[in-house]
C-alpha positions as a Markdown table, in Angstrom:
| # | Residue | x | y | z |
|---|---|---|---|---|
| 1 | Met | 106.0 | -159.0 | -122.0 |
| 2 | Val | 106.6 | -162.2 | -124.0 |
| 3 | Tyr | 105.0 | -165.4 | -122.7 |
| 4 | Cys | 106.1 | -168.9 | -123.5 |
| 5 | Ser | 102.5 | -170.2 | -123.8 |
| 6 | Ala | 98.9 | -169.5 | -123.0 |
| 7 | Arg | 99.2 | -171.5 | -119.8 |
| 8 | Cys | 102.1 | -169.3 | -118.7 |
| 9 | Arg | 100.1 | -166.2 | -119.5 |
| 10 | Ala | 97.1 | -167.5 | -117.4 |
| 11 | Phe | 99.5 | -168.4 | -114.5 |
| 12 | Glu | 100.9 | -164.9 | -114.5 |
| 13 | Trp | 97.5 | -163.2 | -114.6 |
| 14 | Ser | 96.2 | -165.4 | -111.8 |
| 15 | Arg | 99.2 | -164.5 | -109.6 |
| 16 | Ala | 98.7 | -160.8 | -110.3 |
| 17 | Asn | 94.9 | -160.6 | -109.9 |
| 18 | Arg | 93.9 | -163.4 | -107.5 |
| 19 | Gln | 93.7 | -163.0 | -103.7 |
| 20 | Phe | 95.5 | -166.0 | -102.3 |
| 21 | Ser | 94.3 | -167.7 | -99.1 |
| 22 | Ser | 97.8 | -167.5 | -97.7 |
| 23 | Ala | 97.4 | -163.7 | -97.4 |
| 24 | Ile | 94.4 | -164.1 | -95.0 |
| 25 | Thr | 95.4 | -163.7 | -91.3 |
| 26 | Val | 93.7 | -163.9 | -87.9 |
| 27 | Gly | 93.5 | -160.1 | -87.8 |
| 28 | Asp | 90.9 | -160.2 | -90.6 |
| 29 | Phe | 88.4 | -161.9 | -88.2 |
| 30 | Glu | 88.8 | -159.5 | -85.2 |
| 31 | Asn | 85.1 | -158.7 | -85.3 |
| 32 | Val | 84.2 | -162.4 | -84.9 |
| 33 | Arg | 86.5 | -162.5 | -81.9 |
| 34 | Glu | 85.0 | -159.5 | -80.3 |
| 35 | Thr | 81.5 | -160.8 | -80.8 |
| 36 | Ile | 82.4 | -164.1 | -79.0 |
| 37 | Lys | 84.1 | -162.2 | -76.2 |
| 38 | Gln | 81.0 | -160.1 | -75.6 |
| 39 | Phe | 78.8 | -163.2 | -75.6 |
| 40 | Ala | 81.1 | -164.9 | -73.1 |
| 41 | Ala | 81.1 | -161.8 | -70.8 |
| 42 | Arg | 77.3 | -161.7 | -71.0 |
| 43 | Met | 76.9 | -165.4 | -70.1 |
| 44 | Asn | 79.8 | -165.2 | -67.5 |
| 45 | Arg | 81.3 | -168.5 | -68.8 |
| 46 | Val | 84.5 | -169.5 | -70.6 |
| 47 | Val | 84.2 | -170.2 | -74.3 |
| 48 | Val | 86.6 | -172.9 | -75.6 |
| 49 | Gly | 85.6 | -173.1 | -79.2 |
| 50 | Tyr | 83.0 | -171.9 | -81.8 |
| 51 | Ala | 81.4 | -173.0 | -85.1 |
| 52 | Leu | 79.5 | -171.1 | -87.9 |
| 53 | Ile | 76.3 | -172.1 | -89.6 |
| 54 | Gly | 75.6 | -170.9 | -93.1 |
| 55 | Ser | 73.4 | -171.7 | -96.1 |
| 56 | His | 74.2 | -171.9 | -99.8 |
| 57 | Pro | 73.9 | -168.6 | -101.8 |
| 58 | Ile | 71.5 | -170.3 | -104.3 |
| 59 | Ser | 68.1 | -170.7 | -102.6 |
| 60 | Lys | 67.2 | -173.8 | -104.5 |
| 61 | Val | 70.3 | -175.6 | -103.4 |
| 62 | Ala | 70.0 | -174.2 | -99.8 |
| 63 | Arg | 66.5 | -175.7 | -99.6 |
| 64 | Gln | 67.7 | -179.0 | -100.8 |
| 65 | Ile | 70.8 | -179.5 | -98.6 |
| 66 | Gly | 69.9 | -177.3 | -95.6 |
| 67 | Asp | 72.4 | -175.4 | -93.5 |
| 68 | Ser | 76.1 | -176.3 | -93.4 |
| 69 | Thr | 78.2 | -176.2 | -90.3 |
| 70 | Phe | 81.8 | -175.1 | -90.5 |
| 71 | Pro | 84.0 | -176.9 | -89.7 |
| 72 | Pro | 82.4 | -180.2 | -90.7 |
| 73 | Lys | 81.9 | -182.7 | -87.9 |
| 74 | Asp | 82.7 | -186.1 | -89.4 |
| 75 | Arg | 85.9 | -185.5 | -91.4 |
| 76 | Lys | 89.2 | -183.8 | -91.2 |
| 77 | Thr | 89.6 | -180.3 | -92.6 |
| 78 | Lys | 92.5 | -177.9 | -93.0 |
| 79 | Arg | 92.8 | -175.2 | -90.4 |
| 80 | Met | 94.5 | -171.8 | -90.2 |
| 81 | Pro | 98.0 | -171.5 | -88.8 |
| 82 | Asp | 98.2 | -171.7 | -85.0 |
| 83 | Gln | 100.4 | -169.6 | -82.7 |
| 84 | Ser | 103.6 | -171.2 | -83.9 |
| 85 | Gly | 102.6 | -170.6 | -87.6 |
| 86 | Arg | 102.0 | -174.2 | -88.3 |
| 87 | Thr | 99.1 | -175.3 | -90.5 |
| 88 | Ser | 97.4 | -178.6 | -89.5 |
| 89 | Val | 94.5 | -180.8 | -90.5 |
| 90 | Arg | 92.1 | -181.8 | -87.6 |
| 91 | Asp | 88.7 | -183.4 | -87.2 |
| 92 | Thr | 87.7 | -181.2 | -84.1 |
| 93 | Pro | 84.1 | -180.1 | -84.7 |
| 94 | Tyr | 84.8 | -176.5 | -83.8 |
| 95 | Tyr | 87.4 | -173.8 | -84.2 |
| 96 | Ser | 89.6 | -173.0 | -81.2 |
| 97 | Phe | 88.9 | -169.8 | -79.3 |
| 98 | Ser | 90.7 | -170.3 | -76.0 |
| 99 | Pro | 93.6 | -170.3 | -75.1 |
| 100 | Trp | 94.4 | -169.1 | -78.7 |
| 101 | Phe | 92.0 | -167.8 | -81.4 |
| 102 | Glu | 91.7 | -169.7 | -84.7 |
| 103 | Gly | 90.2 | -168.0 | -87.7 |
| 104 | Pro | 87.2 | -169.7 | -89.5 |
| 105 | Arg | 87.4 | -171.1 | -93.0 |
| 106 | Val | 84.2 | -170.5 | -94.9 |
| 107 | Pro | 83.4 | -170.6 | -98.7 |
| 108 | Val | 81.8 | -167.2 | -99.0 |
| 109 | Lys | 81.6 | -163.8 | -97.2 |
| 110 | Gly | 78.4 | -162.8 | -95.3 |
| 111 | Lys | 76.4 | -163.5 | -92.2 |
| 112 | Tyr | 76.8 | -166.8 | -90.3 |
| 113 | Gly | 75.0 | -168.1 | -87.2 |
| 114 | Leu | 77.3 | -168.4 | -84.2 |
| 115 | Met | 77.5 | -171.6 | -82.0 |
| 116 | Val | 79.9 | -171.9 | -79.0 |
| 117 | Val | 81.3 | -174.6 | -76.8 |
| 118 | Phe | 81.7 | -173.8 | -73.1 |
| 119 | Glu | 84.5 | -175.1 | -70.9 |
| 120 | Gly | 83.9 | -178.6 | -69.6 |
| 121 | Glu | 81.3 | -179.4 | -72.2 |
| 122 | Ala | 81.4 | -180.9 | -75.7 |
| 123 | Arg | 78.1 | -179.8 | -77.0 |
| 124 | Leu | 77.6 | -176.8 | -79.3 |
| 125 | Tyr | 75.1 | -174.1 | -78.1 |
| 126 | Tyr | 73.5 | -171.6 | -80.4 |
| 127 | Ser | 74.3 | -168.1 | -79.2 |
| 128 | Gly | 71.3 | -166.4 | -80.8 |
| 129 | Ser | 73.4 | -163.9 | -82.7 |
| 130 | Asp | 75.1 | -163.7 | -86.1 |
| 131 | Val | 78.6 | -162.7 | -87.1 |
| 132 | Asp | 79.9 | -161.0 | -90.3 |
| 133 | Val | 82.7 | -163.0 | -91.9 |
| 134 | Arg | 84.7 | -160.7 | -94.2 |
| 135 | Lys | 87.2 | -163.2 | -95.7 |
| 136 | Ala | 86.5 | -166.5 | -97.5 |
| 137 | Phe | 88.5 | -169.5 | -98.7 |
| 138 | Pro | 87.6 | -170.7 | -102.3 |
| 139 | Ala | 88.9 | -174.3 | -101.4 |
| 140 | Val | 86.1 | -174.8 | -98.9 |
| 141 | Asp | 82.7 | -176.1 | -100.2 |
| 142 | Phe | 79.1 | -176.3 | -99.0 |
| 143 | Tyr | 78.0 | -179.8 | -98.1 |
| 144 | Asp | 74.9 | -181.8 | -97.1 |
| 145 | Glu | 75.3 | -182.8 | -93.5 |
| 146 | Lys | 73.2 | -186.0 | -94.0 |
| 147 | Thr | 74.9 | -187.5 | -97.0 |
| 148 | Gly | 78.2 | -185.6 | -97.0 |
| 149 | Gln | 77.8 | -184.7 | -100.6 |
| 150 | Arg | 79.7 | -181.5 | -101.5 |
| 151 | Tyr | 78.5 | -178.6 | -103.8 |
| 152 | Thr | 80.2 | -175.8 | -105.6 |
| 153 | Leu | 79.2 | -172.2 | -105.3 |
| 154 | Lys | 77.3 | -172.6 | -108.7 |
| 155 | Gly | 75.2 | -175.5 | -107.2 |
| 156 | Glu | 77.0 | -178.2 | -109.0 |
| 157 | Val | 77.6 | -181.6 | -107.3 |
| 158 | Ile | 81.3 | -182.4 | -106.7 |
| 159 | Pro | 81.7 | -186.2 | -107.5 |
| 160 | Pro | 83.6 | -188.2 | -104.9 |
| 161 | Lys | 87.1 | -189.2 | -105.8 |
| 162 | Ala | 87.5 | -192.8 | -106.9 |
| 163 | Pro | 89.7 | -194.9 | -104.6 |
| 164 | Lys | 93.2 | -195.5 | -105.9 |
| 165 | Pro | 93.7 | -199.1 | -107.1 |
| 166 | Pro | 96.2 | -201.1 | -105.0 |
| 167 | Lys | 99.7 | -201.4 | -106.4 |
| 168 | Pro | 100.5 | -204.8 | -107.9 |
| 169 | Ala | 102.8 | -207.0 | -105.8 |
| 170 | Thr | 106.3 | -207.0 | -107.3 |
| 171 | Glu | 109.4 | -209.0 | -106.3 |
| 172 | Arg | 112.0 | -207.1 | -104.6 |
| 173 | Lys | 115.0 | -206.6 | -106.8 |
| 174 | Lys | 118.2 | -208.3 | -105.8 |
| 175 | Arg | 121.4 | -206.2 | -105.4 |
| 176 | Lys | 123.7 | -206.6 | -108.3 |
| 177 | Pro | 127.1 | -207.9 | -107.3 |
| 178 | Ala | 130.1 | -205.7 | -107.9 |
| 179 | Thr | 132.0 | -206.4 | -111.2 |
| 180 | Ala | 135.5 | -207.7 | -110.7 |
| 181 | Ile | 137.1 | -205.1 | -112.9 |
| 182 | Gly | 140.2 | -203.2 | -111.7 |
| 183 | Arg | 142.0 | -203.5 | -108.4 |
| 184 | Gln | 139.8 | -204.9 | -105.6 |
| 185 | Pro | 140.4 | -204.2 | -101.9 |
| 186 | Glu | 142.2 | -206.8 | -99.9 |
| 187 | Arg | 139.0 | -207.8 | -97.9 |
| 188 | Glu | 137.2 | -208.8 | -101.1 |
| 189 | Ala | 140.0 | -211.1 | -102.3 |
| 190 | Ser | 138.7 | -214.5 | -103.5 |
| 191 | Ala | 140.2 | -217.8 | -104.5 |
| 192 | Glu | 139.9 | -216.9 | -108.2 |
| 193 | Arg | 142.1 | -213.8 | -107.8 |
| 194 | Val | 145.6 | -214.3 | -109.2 |
| 195 | Pro | 148.2 | -213.8 | -106.5 |
| 196 | Glu | 151.0 | -211.4 | -107.0 |
| 197 | Leu | 153.7 | -214.1 | -107.3 |
| 198 | Val | 152.5 | -217.1 | -109.4 |
| 199 | Pro | 154.2 | -219.3 | -111.9 |
| 200 | Ala | 154.1 | -218.5 | -115.5 |
| 201 | Thr | 151.6 | -221.2 | -116.5 |
| 202 | Ala | 149.1 | -220.0 | -113.8 |
| 203 | Ala | 149.5 | -216.4 | -114.9 |
| 204 | Gln | 148.6 | -217.4 | -118.5 |
| 205 | Arg | 145.4 | -219.3 | -117.3 |
| 206 | Ala | 144.2 | -216.5 | -115.0 |
| 207 | Pro | 142.4 | -214.4 | -117.7 |
| 208 | Asp | 140.4 | -217.5 | -118.8 |
| 209 | Ala | 139.0 | -217.9 | -115.2 |
| 210 | Glu | 137.9 | -214.3 | -115.1 |
| 211 | Leu | 136.1 | -214.6 | -118.4 |
| 212 | Val | 134.3 | -217.7 | -117.2 |
| 213 | Ala | 133.1 | -215.8 | -114.1 |
| 214 | Leu | 131.9 | -212.9 | -116.2 |
| 215 | Val | 130.0 | -215.2 | -118.6 |
| 216 | Lys | 128.3 | -216.9 | -115.7 |
| 217 | Lys | 127.2 | -213.6 | -114.2 |
| 218 | Leu | 125.8 | -212.4 | -117.5 |
| 219 | Glu | 123.8 | -215.6 | -117.9 |
| 220 | Glu | 122.4 | -215.2 | -114.4 |
| 221 | Glu | 121.4 | -211.6 | -115.2 |
| 222 | Gln | 119.8 | -212.7 | -118.4 |
| 223 | Ala | 117.7 | -215.3 | -116.7 |
| 224 | Arg | 116.6 | -212.8 | -114.0 |
| 225 | Gln | 115.5 | -210.3 | -116.7 |
| 226 | Thr | 113.6 | -213.0 | -118.6 |
| 227 | Lys | 111.8 | -214.0 | -115.4 |
| 228 | Glu | 110.9 | -210.3 | -114.7 |
| 229 | Arg | 109.7 | -209.9 | -118.2 |
| 230 | Thr | 107.5 | -213.0 | -118.0 |
| 231 | Glu | 105.9 | -211.7 | -114.7 |
| 232 | Leu | 105.4 | -208.3 | -116.3 |
| 233 | Leu | 103.7 | -209.7 | -119.3 |
| 234 | Ala | 101.4 | -211.8 | -117.0 |
| 235 | Thr | 100.5 | -208.7 | -115.0 |
| 236 | Ile | 99.7 | -206.7 | -118.2 |
| 237 | Asp | 97.5 | -209.6 | -119.3 |
| 238 | Arg | 95.6 | -209.5 | -116.0 |
| 239 | Glu | 95.2 | -205.8 | -116.1 |
| 240 | Arg | 94.0 | -206.0 | -119.7 |
| 241 | Ala | 91.4 | -208.7 | -118.8 |
| 242 | Leu | 90.3 | -206.6 | -115.9 |
| 243 | Arg | 89.9 | -203.5 | -118.1 |
| 244 | Leu | 87.9 | -205.4 | -120.7 |
| 245 | Asp | 85.6 | -206.7 | -117.9 |
| 246 | Leu | 85.1 | -203.1 | -116.6 |
| 247 | Glu | 84.3 | -201.9 | -120.1 |
| 248 | Gln | 81.8 | -204.6 | -120.6 |
| 249 | Lys | 80.2 | -203.7 | -117.3 |
| 250 | Leu | 80.0 | -200.1 | -118.3 |
| 251 | Arg | 78.4 | -200.9 | -121.6 |
| 252 | Leu | 75.8 | -203.0 | -119.8 |
| 253 | Ala | 75.2 | -200.2 | -117.3 |
| 254 | Lys | 74.7 | -197.7 | -120.1 |
| 255 | Ser | 72.3 | -200.0 | -122.0 |
| 256 | Met | 70.2 | -200.6 | -119.0 |
| 257 | Pro | 67.3 | -198.1 | -118.4 |
| 258 | Lys | 67.8 | -195.5 | -115.7 |
| 259 | Pro | 66.0 | -196.0 | -112.5 |
| 260 | Pro | 63.2 | -193.4 | -111.7 |
| 261 | Ala | 64.4 | -190.3 | -109.9 |
| 262 | Lys | 64.1 | -190.6 | -106.1 |
| 263 | Asp | 61.4 | -188.5 | -104.6 |
| 264 | Asp | 63.1 | -186.3 | -102.1 |
| 265 | Ser | 60.1 | -184.3 | -101.1 |
| 266 | Ser | 60.0 | -186.0 | -97.7 |
| 267 | Ser | 63.7 | -185.1 | -97.1 |
| 268 | Arg | 63.1 | -181.5 | -98.2 |
| 269 | Leu | 60.1 | -181.3 | -95.9 |
| 270 | Gln | 62.1 | -182.7 | -93.0 |
| 271 | Ala | 64.9 | -180.2 | -93.7 |
| 272 | Ala | 62.3 | -177.4 | -93.8 |
| 273 | Glu | 60.9 | -178.5 | -90.5 |
| 274 | Asn | 64.3 | -178.7 | -88.9 |
| 275 | Arg | 65.1 | -175.2 | -90.1 |
| 276 | Ala | 61.8 | -173.9 | -88.7 |
| 277 | Leu | 62.5 | -175.6 | -85.4 |
| 278 | Asp | 66.0 | -174.1 | -85.3 |
| 279 | Gln | 64.6 | -170.7 | -86.0 |
| 280 | Lys | 62.1 | -171.1 | -83.2 |
| 281 | Leu | 64.8 | -172.3 | -80.9 |
| 282 | Arg | 66.8 | -169.2 | -81.7 |
| 283 | Glu | 63.9 | -167.0 | -81.0 |
| 284 | Val | 63.1 | -168.7 | -77.7 |
| 285 | Glu | 66.7 | -168.3 | -76.6 |
| 286 | Gln | 66.7 | -164.7 | -77.6 |
| 287 | Ser | 63.4 | -164.1 | -75.7 |
| 288 | Val | 64.9 | -165.9 | -72.7 |
| 289 | Gly | 67.9 | -163.5 | -72.8 |
| 290 | Gln | 65.6 | -160.5 | -73.0 |
| 291 | Leu | 63.5 | -161.8 | -70.1 |
| 292 | Gln | 66.6 | -162.3 | -68.0 |
| 293 | Ala | 67.6 | -158.7 | -68.7 |
| 294 | Arg | 64.1 | -157.5 | -67.7 |
| 295 | Ala | 64.2 | -159.6 | -64.6 |
| 296 | Met | 67.5 | -158.0 | -63.5 |
| 297 | Glu | 66.0 | -154.5 | -64.1 |
| 298 | Gln | 62.9 | -155.4 | -62.1 |
| 299 | Glu | 65.1 | -156.7 | -59.2 |
| 300 | Gln | 67.0 | -153.4 | -59.3 |
| 301 | Lys | 63.8 | -151.5 | -59.2 |
| 302 | Ile | 62.5 | -153.6 | -56.3 |
| 303 | Gly | 65.7 | -152.9 | -54.4 |
| 304 | Lys | 65.2 | -149.2 | -54.9 |
| 305 | Leu | 61.6 | -149.4 | -53.8 |
| 306 | Glu | 62.5 | -151.4 | -50.7 |
| 307 | Ala | 65.1 | -148.7 | -49.8 |
| 308 | Glu | 62.5 | -146.0 | -50.2 |
| 309 | Arg | 60.0 | -148.0 | -48.1 |
| 310 | Asp | 62.6 | -148.3 | -45.3 |
| 311 | Asp | 63.2 | -144.5 | -45.5 |
| 312 | Leu | 59.4 | -143.8 | -45.4 |
| 313 | Ala | 59.1 | -146.2 | -42.4 |
| 314 | Lys | 61.7 | -144.2 | -40.6 |
| 315 | Glu | 60.0 | -140.9 | -41.4 |
| 316 | Arg | 56.7 | -142.4 | -40.3 |
| 317 | Thr | 58.2 | -143.5 | -37.0 |
| 318 | Ala | 59.6 | -140.0 | -36.4 |
| 319 | Leu | 56.3 | -138.3 | -37.3 |
| 320 | Ala | 54.4 | -140.7 | -35.0 |
| 321 | Gly | 56.7 | -139.7 | -32.2 |
| 322 | Gln | 56.1 | -136.0 | -32.9 |
| 323 | Ile | 52.3 | -136.6 | -33.0 |
| 324 | Arg | 52.4 | -138.4 | -29.6 |
| 325 | Lys | 54.4 | -135.5 | -28.2 |
| 326 | Leu | 51.8 | -132.9 | -29.6 |
| 327 | Glu | 49.0 | -135.0 | -28.2 |
| 328 | Asp | 50.6 | -135.0 | -24.8 |
| 329 | Glu | 51.0 | -131.2 | -24.9 |
| 330 | Arg | 47.4 | -130.8 | -26.0 |
| 331 | Lys | 46.2 | -133.0 | -23.2 |
| 332 | Glu | 48.2 | -131.0 | -20.7 |
| 333 | Gln | 46.8 | -127.7 | -22.1 |
| 334 | Val | 43.2 | -129.1 | -21.9 |
| 335 | Thr | 43.8 | -130.3 | -18.3 |
| 336 | Lys | 45.2 | -126.9 | -17.3 |
| 337 | Ala | 42.3 | -125.1 | -19.0 |
| 338 | Glu | 39.8 | -127.3 | -17.1 |
| 339 | Arg | 41.6 | -126.6 | -13.8 |
| 340 | Asp | 41.5 | -122.8 | -14.4 |
| 341 | Arg | 37.8 | -123.0 | -15.3 |
| 342 | Thr | 37.1 | -125.0 | -12.2 |
| 343 | Glu | 38.9 | -122.4 | -10.0 |
| 344 | Leu | 37.0 | -119.5 | -11.7 |
| 345 | Ala | 33.7 | -121.3 | -11.2 |
| 346 | Ala | 34.5 | -121.8 | -7.5 |
| 347 | Arg | 35.3 | -118.1 | -7.1 |
| 348 | Leu | 32.3 | -116.9 | -9.1 |
| 349 | Pro | 29.8 | -116.8 | -6.1 |
| 350 | Glu | 32.1 | -114.6 | -4.1 |
| 351 | Val | 32.7 | -112.2 | -6.9 |
| 352 | Glu | 29.0 | -112.0 | -7.7 |
| 353 | Arg | 28.3 | -111.2 | -4.0 |
| 354 | Gln | 30.9 | -108.4 | -4.0 |
| 355 | Gly | 29.5 | -107.0 | -7.2 |
| 356 | Asp | 26.0 | -107.0 | -5.8 |
| 357 | Glu | 27.3 | -105.2 | -2.7 |
| 358 | Leu | 29.1 | -102.5 | -4.8 |
| 359 | Ala | 26.0 | -102.1 | -7.0 |
| 360 | Ala | 23.8 | -101.7 | -3.9 |
| 361 | Lys | 25.8 | -98.7 | -2.6 |
| 362 | Pro | 24.5 | -95.3 | -3.9 |
| 363 | Ala | 26.8 | -93.3 | -6.1 |
| 364 | His | 26.8 | -90.2 | -3.9 |
| 365 | Gln | 27.9 | -92.3 | -0.9 |
| 366 | Ala | 30.7 | -94.1 | -2.8 |
| 367 | Ala | 32.3 | -90.8 | -4.0 |
| 368 | Pro | 32.6 | -89.0 | -0.6 |
| 369 | Ala | 33.8 | -92.2 | 0.8 |
| 370 | Ala | 36.5 | -92.4 | -1.7 |
| 371 | Thr | 37.3 | -88.7 | -1.1 |
| 372 | Ala | 37.1 | -88.7 | 2.7 |
| 373 | Ala | 39.3 | -91.8 | 3.1 |
| 374 | Pro | 42.4 | -91.1 | 1.0 |
| 375 | Ala | 44.5 | -92.9 | 3.4 |
| 376 | Ala | 42.7 | -96.3 | 3.1 |
| 377 | Thr | 44.7 | -99.3 | 3.9 |
| 378 | Ala | 46.5 | -101.2 | 1.2 |
| 379 | Ala | 44.6 | -104.4 | 2.1 |
| 380 | Thr | 41.2 | -102.7 | 1.4 |
| 381 | Ala | 42.4 | -101.3 | -2.0 |
| 382 | Ala | 43.8 | -104.6 | -3.0 |
| 383 | Thr | 40.6 | -106.3 | -2.1 |
| 384 | Ala | 38.6 | -103.9 | -4.2 |
| 385 | Ala | 40.9 | -104.2 | -7.2 |
| 386 | Thr | 40.8 | -107.9 | -7.0 |
| 387 | Ala | 37.1 | -107.9 | -6.8 |
| 388 | Ala | 36.8 | -105.6 | -9.8 |
| 389 | Thr | 39.1 | -107.8 | -11.9 |
| 390 | Ala | 37.3 | -111.0 | -10.9 |
| 391 | Ala | 33.9 | -109.3 | -11.8 |
| 392 | Ser | 35.2 | -108.4 | -15.2 |
| 393 | Ala | 36.6 | -111.9 | -15.8 |
| 394 | Val | 33.3 | -113.5 | -14.7 |
| 395 | Ala | 31.4 | -111.1 | -17.0 |
| 396 | Ala | 33.6 | -112.0 | -19.9 |
| 397 | Val | 33.2 | -115.7 | -19.3 |
| 398 | Thr | 29.5 | -115.4 | -18.9 |
| 399 | Ala | 29.2 | -113.4 | -22.1 |
| 400 | Thr | 31.3 | -115.9 | -23.9 |
| 401 | Ala | 29.2 | -118.8 | -22.7 |
| 402 | Asp | 25.9 | -117.1 | -23.3 |
| 403 | Glu | 26.8 | -115.2 | -26.5 |
| 404 | Gly | 23.8 | -114.5 | -28.7 |
| 405 | Thr | 21.2 | -115.2 | -25.9 |
| 406 | Asp | 21.0 | -111.6 | -24.6 |
| 407 | Ser | 21.1 | -108.5 | -26.9 |
| 408 | Thr | 21.8 | -106.1 | -24.0 |
| 409 | Pro | 25.6 | -105.7 | -23.6 |
| 410 | Pro | 26.8 | -106.3 | -20.1 |
| 411 | Thr | 28.1 | -103.6 | -17.9 |
| 412 | Ser | 30.9 | -103.6 | -15.3 |
| 413 | Pro | 30.2 | -103.0 | -11.6 |
| 414 | Thr | 31.2 | -99.3 | -12.1 |
| 415 | Gly | 28.5 | -98.9 | -14.7 |
| 416 | Ile | 30.9 | -98.5 | -17.6 |
| 417 | Arg | 29.8 | -100.1 | -20.9 |
| 418 | Ile | 32.3 | -102.7 | -22.4 |
| 419 | Pro | 31.0 | -103.4 | -26.0 |
| 420 | Ser | 34.2 | -105.2 | -27.1 |
| 421 | Leu | 33.7 | -108.0 | -24.6 |
| 422 | Val | 30.5 | -109.1 | -26.4 |
| 423 | Tyr | 30.5 | -107.7 | -29.9 |
| 424 | Gly | 34.2 | -107.9 | -30.6 |
| 425 | Lys | 35.6 | -105.2 | -32.9 |
| 426 | Leu | 32.9 | -102.7 | -34.0 |
| 427 | Pro | 33.0 | -101.0 | -37.4 |
| 428 | Pro | 34.5 | -97.5 | -37.4 |
| 429 | Ile | 32.2 | -94.6 | -36.9 |
| 430 | Ser | 32.2 | -91.8 | -39.5 |
| 431 | Ser | 33.5 | -88.4 | -38.5 |
| 432 | Pro | 34.1 | -85.1 | -40.3 |
| 433 | Lys | 37.8 | -85.9 | -40.5 |
| 434 | Thr | 37.6 | -89.4 | -41.7 |
| 435 | Gly | 34.6 | -89.1 | -43.9 |
| 436 | Pro | 32.0 | -91.8 | -44.6 |
| 437 | Pro | 33.0 | -95.5 | -44.2 |
| 438 | Ser | 34.7 | -97.0 | -47.2 |
| 439 | Leu | 32.4 | -99.0 | -49.5 |
| 440 | Gly | 35.1 | -100.7 | -51.5 |
| 441 | Ile | 34.6 | -100.7 | -55.3 |
| 442 | Leu | 31.1 | -99.2 | -55.0 |
| 443 | Gly | 32.3 | -96.2 | -53.0 |
| 444 | Gln | 35.1 | -95.1 | -55.4 |
| 445 | Asn | 32.8 | -92.3 | -56.8 |
| 446 | His | 32.4 | -90.7 | -53.3 |
| 447 | Arg | 35.2 | -88.2 | -53.0 |
| 448 | Pro | 36.1 | -86.9 | -49.5 |
| 449 | Pro | 35.6 | -83.3 | -48.9 |
| 450 | Ile | 38.5 | -81.0 | -49.7 |
| 451 | Arg | 40.0 | -79.1 | -46.7 |
| 452 | Gly | 42.2 | -76.0 | -46.2 |
| 453 | Ser | 42.9 | -73.6 | -49.1 |
| 454 | Ala | 41.7 | -76.1 | -51.5 |
| 455 | Asn | 38.3 | -75.9 | -49.9 |
| 456 | Lys | 38.2 | -72.2 | -50.5 |
| 457 | Lys | 38.9 | -72.7 | -54.2 |
| 458 | His | 36.2 | -75.2 | -54.3 |
| 459 | Lys | 33.8 | -72.8 | -52.8 |
| 460 | Arg | 34.6 | -70.1 | -55.3 |
| 461 | Arg | 33.8 | -72.5 | -58.2 |
């Protein structure tokens, strides 16, 4: 391609390789919007606007000027297009979030601290979190919030623009009258105009009158131009004198020694303290949020424990009712046992007497009596059976009460020995069929004798 000049070449290269700010849209800051929405949902409040806090990429300059807030608080700044696509300049100290989202304008990409404005309040609150801004505007600069001095990304100071000098007062130009050349409309007819029907002498003198009027107008124009020129020369003289005065003042200022540099150590120390306090405030707010989350978890746990406690109380009440029921049954059983024991104790003398009587009869008399009287009455047999049963029960009770006091086992009124009433279950007695009693592990080597044909084979061996 052929370029007309180096400036034209630079312009074309810039358009082909530069990323223009006009190509940045609100969709490039969707992550910022989501972060603010999550914070608003966590705080359960409506967020109206937000601001970003960032520091200069050069650490030396960052220590000197401190953090910068975007947008600036004390001056008007350009904003991104709104819902209607209109770009405006406002001095609101925050970007709009509700009812419509406004993208931030920051000088560099990176992490920025997030501050929000809640509905019904005008103060900015630090959220305790950072956002990642992925698009930047080169026209935006870092600045010192105390002095308002702006700095470039290289750390250079941007000098403030000098105020424009006031325009000199000039006299308003008068409108030039229209020249009387050619046919004039009827409404502009004057006394000097030659009528259509005039005498010959008047027609001959008409051109002289027009020339006189033209000469007069030229003289007036010449005088006006002379006056304007005189005023313009006077204004130039005044400006020249003012310029000479300013040059003289500049020479005097350059010749004077420079004042010693101002010691800004105190301001730097104050800025460092402010940053430390801000950092501590962020940490405290973050810890408060964590403590609130832990408090909510503890409240949930306490609710669960209270529910479990209520369930345990219900179970305990049910178990207490069952225990009372069992105690009542036990008391009834004890009462019944005591009553039976009392009845048996009351019948014991009669049973002992009958037993003594039966024991006193000789055996040879008891047998014939039983043989000779086969047709005894049912009442007598029942009485004898009842007596025998009562005697056995009394003997069992007596043996149970006095167990271990007498080694001689008791006998029934008939003389039959009942060892199981006293000694309980006796060990088995060995016999030729069952063999010796089992000794457990120690008796495994004792084999029982072999019977039948196997015994014969054993004998042959």
